[in-house]
C-alpha positions in Angstrom: 0.1 0.0 0.0 1.4 3.5 -0.8 2.2 5.8 1.9 -0.5 8.5 1.0 -3.3 6.2 1.4 -2.3 5.0 4.9 -3.6 8.1 6.5 -7.1 8.1 5.2 -7.2 4.4 5.6 -6.7 4.7 9.3 -8.9 7.4 9.5 -11.9 5.6 7.8 -11.0 2.7 10.1 -11.1 5.0 13.2 -14.5 6.5 12.3 -16.1 2.9 11.5 -14.6 1.7 14.9 -15.9 4.6 16.6 -19.5 3.9 15.5 -19.6 0.9 17.4 -19.8 2.8 20.6 -22.8 5.0 20.0 -26.2 3.6 20.8 -29.4 4.3 18.8 -32.1 6.1 20.6 -35.5 4.7 20.3 -38.4 6.7 19.4 -41.6 6.8 21.8 -44.0 4.2 20.9 -46.6 6.8 19.7 -44.3 8.7 17.3 -42.9 5.2 16.0 -46.2 3.9 14.6 -47.1 7.2 13.0 -46.8 7.7 9.0 -44.8 10.6 7.9 -46.2 11.5 4.6 -43.3 13.7 3.5 -41.2 10.5 3.7 -43.7 8.5 1.9 -43.9 11.1 -1.1 -40.2 11.2 -1.3 -40.1 7.6 -1.5 -42.4 7.4 -4.2 -40.8 10.3 -6.1 -37.0 8.5 -5.7 -38.6 5.2 -6.9 -40.2 7.0 -10.1 -36.9 8.6 -10.8 -35.0 5.2 -10.7 -37.6 3.7 -13.2 -37.2 6.6 -15.3 -33.2 6.4 -15.1 -33.3 2.7 -16.1 -33.9 3.1 -19.9 -31.3 5.9 -20.0 -28.8 3.6 -18.4 -29.4 1.0 -21.0 -28.5 3.5 -23.9 -25.3 4.5 -21.6 -24.3 1.0 -21.3 -25.1 0.2 -24.9 -22.9 3.0 -26.0 -19.9 1.1 -24.3 -20.1 -2.3 -25.7 -19.5 -3.5 -29.4 -22.2 -3.3 -31.9 -23.2 -7.1 -31.8 -23.9 -6.7 -27.9 -25.9 -3.5 -27.9 -29.3 -5.4 -28.2 -28.3 -7.8 -25.3 -27.1 -5.2 -23.1 -30.0 -2.9 -23.5 -32.4 -6.0 -23.2 -30.7 -6.9 -19.7 -31.5 -3.2 -18.7 -35.1 -3.2 -19.5 -35.4 -6.7 -18.0 -34.0 -5.2 -14.6 -36.6 -2.3 -15.3 -39.5 -4.9 -15.1 -38.1 -6.6 -12.2 -37.6 -3.3 -10.3 -41.2 -2.3 -11.1 -42.5 -5.7 -9.8 -40.3 -5.4 -6.6 -41.6 -1.8 -6.0 -45.4 -2.9 -6.1 -44.9 -6.1 -4.1 
């Protein structure tokens, strides 16, 4: 390992180990069961953006492979779009 990577590695290791000593504070029972509609709306928005991103990603990956593999690569991404849709609806 190069000497310039040792200090960041040690810093990240220290931060990760430091997380072992902090405890998670539980929310009161009446607040834990309440729905936060802003969080739900954001999750639906983010899921929709992921579904819109997948066809664009297929064109990106299609441009990085040879001509004979473009259709296969794009088909794999559109199959992933279908799988993601089914997982989000389930």
